[in-house]
N, C-alpha and C positions, 0 to 999 in steps of 0.2 A: 504545268504544275504550279501551284501557288506555294511559295516558299518564304521563310523568314529565317535567316541565318542557317539555311540548309534544312529547316524543319518543314515538313509538309503540313499545310493548313487546310481545313475545310473552309473554302472561300466564302460560301453563301452567308455564313454567320457574321463575317466581317464587313459586309456591305453597309449595313446601317451605321456601324461604328465609324467607318472611314468617311461616310457621308457627313456624320457629325463633325469629325475632325476637320473636314474641309471648311467648316464654318469658323475657322480660326482667324484671329485678327492680331496683327502685330501692334506694338505700341506706336501707332501712327494715326493721324486724323481719319475719321470716317467721312467718306465722300458719298453724299446721297445720290440716288438716280437722277438723271437729267430728264426734264420734261414734266408736263402736268399729269395729274391723275386721269385715267381713262379706263374703259372697259377692256379686259383682256380678250384677245382673239386667238386665232389659230397659231400666229407667230409666237405667242407666249406659251400656249398649251403644248406645242410640239417640242421635239428634241432640239437641242442647240449643238452647234459644231464642236467636235472635240479637237481643240487646237493646241493642246499641251500634253506633255508626257504624263502628267497627273491631273485627272479631271473626274468630276463626279456629278451626277444628275439624279434627282430623286423626285418621284411623284408620290404624295402621301394622302391617304384617306383615313379619317377617323370618324367613328360613329358610336352613338349610345343607342343600344337596342333593347327593346322590351323592358326598359326601366332598370335593367340589372346587368347587362353585358356591355363591355367596352371593346371595340374592334379597332385595330390598327393594321393597315395594309400599305406596304411600300413597293413601288416598282423602281428599280435602280439600274443604271448603266454607268460604267466608269473605266477609265484608264488609270492604272496604279503604278506606272513606271516599272522599275525592276522588282518591285515588291510582289506583284502578281500579274497574271495575264489579264487583258481587257475582257470584261464580262458584262452581261446583263442578268437581272434576276428579280426575285420578288420574295417578300416575307410577310407573314401574318402573325399577329399577336392577338389572342382572343382571351379576355379576362371575364370570368363569371359564367362561362358556358358549362352547365351542369355543376356549378359551384367550384369549378377549377380553372386554372390558367393553362392555355394550350398555345403552342407556337410551332411554326414550320417555315422553312426557307428553301427556295429552289434557285439554282444558279445555272446559267446557260452561256454558250459562246456569244460574244457581242453581235455576231451575225444574225442571231435570233431576233434581235430587237428590230421593230419596224414602227414607223409613224406614217399614217395616212391622213393628210390634212383635209381631204374631202369629207371623210367620215369622222374626222377628229378621233382616230383610233390609235391608241398606244398599245403595243403588243410585245410581250416577251416570250410568249408561247401560244400555240393555237387555242389553249384553254385558259390562258392568263392574259387578260386584256381589259381595257376601259375604252368606251366609245361614246361620242357625243360631246358637243361643245356647250358648256354651261353659258347662260342659264336656260337655253332652249331645251336641252335634254342631256342625260348622262346615264351610263350603265357601267357597273363594275362587276367583273367575273374573275374568280380565282378557283380553278379546279385542278387537283393533282392527287397523286397517291405516293406516299413516301413511307418506307419501312412498314408497308402493309396497312397504313392508315389512310383512308380516303378523306379528302378535304373538299369542301365547296363553300364559296362565298359568292352569292349572286344577288346583287342589289340594284334596284331601279331607283333613280333620283327623281323627285318631283318637287314642285313648288320651290325651285331653286332661286335663291335671292341673287340679284345682280351684284357683281363684284367690281372691284377697282384694283388697278395696279399703279404704283407710283412711277411715273415717267417710263423709262425703258426697263425698269425693274432691276437694274444692275447697280449694286453698291460697290464701292471700293473699300476694302478692309485691309489695311496694312499693305496696300499696293496690289492686292489680289481682287479679282472680280468675283462677286457673289450675287447671283440672280435670285429673285424671290417674287413669287406671284401667289396670291390666294385666289384660286379659281372658283371655289364654292365656299362662301362665308357661312352659309346655312342652307339646309335643304331637308325635306322629308325623304326617308328611304323606306323601302319595303322589299322583302324577298325571302331568301332561304340561307341558313347557315347549317352546315353538316360537318361533323367530325367523327370519324370512326364508326359510322353507321347510325349515329344519333342525329336526327334531322329536326330542325326547329324553324317554323315560320317566324319572321321577325319584322318589326317596324320600329322607326325611331327617327333620329336626326343625325346629320353628318356634315363634315367639312372636307375640303380637299385643297392642298397647296402643292407647290412645286418649287424646287430650288436647283440651281446649277452653279458650279464654281470651277475655277481654272487651276486650282492647286490644293494641296493638303499640307498642313503644318502641324504634325502631331506633337511637336514640342511646345506649342503655344495654343491652348484650347480655350475656346469661349464657352460660356453657358448659354443655352438656348431655352426659351420658355414659350410654349403655346398655351393659350386657353380658349375655351369656347363655351357658350351657353348651350345647354342640351334640351331645353324645354320645347314643347310643341307649338308654343305661341310664336308670333312673329317678332317679339321683342328680343332680338338676338344680338350677340356681340362676339367677335373673335379677334385674336391677336397672335402674332408670331414675331417674337423679339429675340435679338441676338446681342450678346454683350461681349466686348473685347476682353482679353486676358487682363489688361491693365485696369479694368473697371471704369474707364473713362468713356462716356458716351454710350449710345445704344443705336443699333440698326433695326430695321423692320417697321411694321406698321400695324394698326388696329382698324377694324371695320365694325360698324354697327348700323342697325336700322334707325334712321332718323325720320322726322316728319315728312321730308320730301324724297325719301329713298335712302340708298346706301351712303353712309358718311365715312370718310377716311380721317383718321387721327394719327399723327406722326409723333412718336415719343421724343421728348427732349432729354429725359433722364429717367433712371429708376433707382430706388433705394430700398433696402430692407428695413422696414420699421421695427420688425421683430424677427428673430431667427432662433433656430435650435437645431440640434443634431437629430436627423430623421434617418433611421436605418444606418447606412454607412456614409451618409452625406453630411459633411461638416457645414455648419452655419446655413442650413436650408432656410430660405426666407418664408416664414410662416405668414407674414404680412408684407406684401410688396406694394410700394407706392410708385405709380407711373405718372409722370408729369408730361402732359401734352401741350404745355404752353397755353395759348388762348383757348384751346379746345377743351381745357379742363384737366381733371386728374382722376385716375382710377385707384381704388384700394382693392387689392386682390388678396384674399385670405385663403390659405391652403390648409386643408385638413390632413388627417392621417393618410398615408399611402395605401391605395388599394392594390397596387402592383409595383414591384421593383425588380428589374432585371438588369443583368450585367452582360456585356459582350464576352466576358471571361468565363461565363457559366458553361459554355460548351467545350472548354479546353481543360486539360489536365497536365500535371507534372511540368516537364521542361517546356512544353509548348505553351502552357498557360503563363509561365514566367517570361518567355520570349515575347509573347504578344503584349503582356502588360508593360514590359520594358519599351516596346515600340510605341505603344499608345501613350506612354508617359504617366500611367496610372490606370485606375479602374474607371471605365466609362459606364455610368449608371443611367438607366432610363427609368424615370419616376413618373407615375401617373396616379391621380387621385382627385377627390372632390375639391371644389373651391367655391368661394363666394365673391361676387363682384359688387363692391360698394355695399356689402352687407346682405345682398340678395343671394340665396342659395340657388342651386340648379346649374352650376358651371363645373367644368372639368379641366384639369391642368395636365400637361405633358411636358417633361423637361429632360434634357440631357445635361449631365454634370460630370466632370472628371474629378474623382475624389482622390 
């Protein structure tokens, strides 16, 4: 049973929030991963040892489909100490399907999780899996029925751009280990999306990344921002940045297609050139300036939100109050359009504690 102060909790909905909270950083120097950039392989793609009482690992796919739908899929496994039992699970957020936003989450015992390095297959259920090592091949499948609603996400990845990981991929944030790999910086995808009997053939572009961390610190939460270009051309760019609570420094990296192939850029700092209140988020950076040192600078302009969800949405009454107290506030997932250096066709996804 998953409990918080004696209150029974629906655990699946907490996985993404707790994954975000694990990206916390104390007011201490950020230590970058050791080693030179290289192509990620099976060792980075697969699961990492659970060697602490609180541990979390997340594989994330994001796609822009048919020019109007945004898809997010997470596979998660974690140890949460006394807060809840060890589990694995998956969740889907689909924005713009039939003009609406749909979401579903499934949770299973941690024994359900498996990793097959030979096939590069990550599985949390026999119908919820991803297989194939990018850039050679990759396929994502999520099929389930919950509360009488049938779900299907079945996507084949093609033309996968080669990726890079920085050294061993493991940052030190406030003394805690935070692993980060972008496995698919850009790819074409095609397949099928179905919700509640409505089935649509889809095509578009997608990214995929992977994080793992050895602890969670809900009292000190950082802001994380991902962005990606969504166009069908090969002029792609993607980034996954993490900022400590004290606002000093930045972890993560950006990839883009350069003249000789995939290029990595490591941010030295970021600052909000312009900001405003968006929804419930205070001082949302409507224009973010990211400095890569000798590798240049990006100006990322964020538009109005297309979707905003909160981990508290599925809770009510005393349970909602207790979860908010544990999290230290409301954790908001924001996603919407963006421009990179004035060019449209990008999309942003951020977790912010308000």
